[in-house]
N, C-alpha and C positions, 0 to 999 in steps of 0.2 A: 279360148274355148272354155266352156263352163262344164265342170263335172265330166261325165262320159257322153254328153250330148255331142252331136255331130255339127251343130250349128256353129258358124264362125262369126264372132262378134268382136269389135274393137272397143275396149273400155279404157277410161283413164285409170292410172295406177291406184288412186284413192278408192275409186269405186270397185276395182278388182279386189283390192285388199279387204274391203268391207264385205264383199260377196264371199270371199274365202273364209272370213271369220264367222259369218252367218252359217255356213255349211260345215264349220269346224274342220276345215281342211287347210292346206298350205297353198300359197301362190308360188309356183315353181317356174323359173325362167328356163325355157327349153332351148331356144335359139337366140342368144344375145346379139349375134352379128346381124340379124335380120333388121329391116327397117319397116315398121316398128318392131321392137323385140317381141318374140313369141313367148307367151307364158300360159301355163295351165293351172287350173285349180284342182289339185290332187293331193293325196296323202304322200308326203315327202319320203317317209320310210319305205313305202311301197315302190315309189319311183326309184330310189337307190337300189332296192332289191332287184327290180326289173333290169336296171342298167348293169348290175353285176352279173346277172343271169345271161344277158346278151353278150357281155364281154367274155364270159366263160365259154359260151357256145362258139363264138368266133375263134377263140384260142384253140378249142378242140378241132375245129374244121381246118385251121391253118396247118399246112404240111410242114413237118420237121425236116430240115435239111441236114443230112448226114454227110460229113466230110471224112473221107478215108485218106490217110497219108501213105505215100510210097517214097522211100528214101533211096537215093542212088549215090554212089561215089563217082568222081570224074572218070575213073578208069574201070567202070563196071563191065564185067565180061559178058559175052553173048548169052551164055546159059542163065546167068543171074538176071539179065535183061528180060529174057523170055519168061522166066519164072515170075518176075514182078509184073510183066505184061499180062499174064494169065490172071493174076490177082486183080489187076485193074479192070480187066474185062468183066470179071465176076462182080466187082463193086458197081460198075456202070450198069450192068444188067439188073442189079438189085435196086437201082435208082439213086445211088449215092454219088456225090461229087468226089472227084479224085484230085488230091493235092500232091503233085509229084514235085520232088525237089532234089537237087544235087547239093550235097553238103561238102564243102571244101575245108579240109583239115590242113593246118600248117602251110607248107609251101605249095600244096596242090591248088591253091588259089590262082596259080599261074596258068592253069588249064581251064579258064572260064569258057573258052571257045569249045572245048571238048564237052563240057557240061551242057552248053546250049545245044550243040549238035545232038547229044543224047536225048534231051527233052523234046526236041523237035521230031526226032525219029520216033519217040514214044507217042507223040501226038498223032503222027501220020499212021502209025499202027492201029490207033484207037479211033480213027476217023469215022468208021462205020457205026460205032457204038456211042460216041460222044463228040461234042464240039468244044474247041478250045475257048475257055472263058477269059483267060488272061495269058498272054504270051510270056515266055520266060523272062524274068527280071531279077536282078540281084537285090537281096535284102540281107545285109551283113555278110555272113559267110555262106549263105544259101542262095541258090538260084531256084526260084519258085515258079510253078506253072499250075493253073487250075483247068480241069476238064469237067464239063457238066454233061450228064447223060442226055441223049437226044430224046425228045418227046415221042411217045408211042402213038 
């Protein structure tokens, strides 16, 4: 493509470079993977500026994923469970992901099944607001589960 014209022509590299020098512009490769490679005769500094501008716009439009953590012990009581459940509901309504985990201290690692039951109960309570993204799994001394908010 020559300058800002819409006509599409195919030139040999030498001729394209000569045309770029005549116009005091740069020959910039736009799509190198194409066959033949796509190049434009434009001002390279302006090309870089426009690319940075596009990247910035895409970055602004991208939604930021917020992850809120809720920590349980393997022997969490009902009242504490309800309290943390209400916080998780609030987080999911705000659109944040919830990372619920059971932390096993010392010998409490023997109660892995209690931790898994607790997390699965937590997931069933939040079924109407969120969907389980990752089922409970052990990572070191923690059993972790992710819950993502349901789309509105």
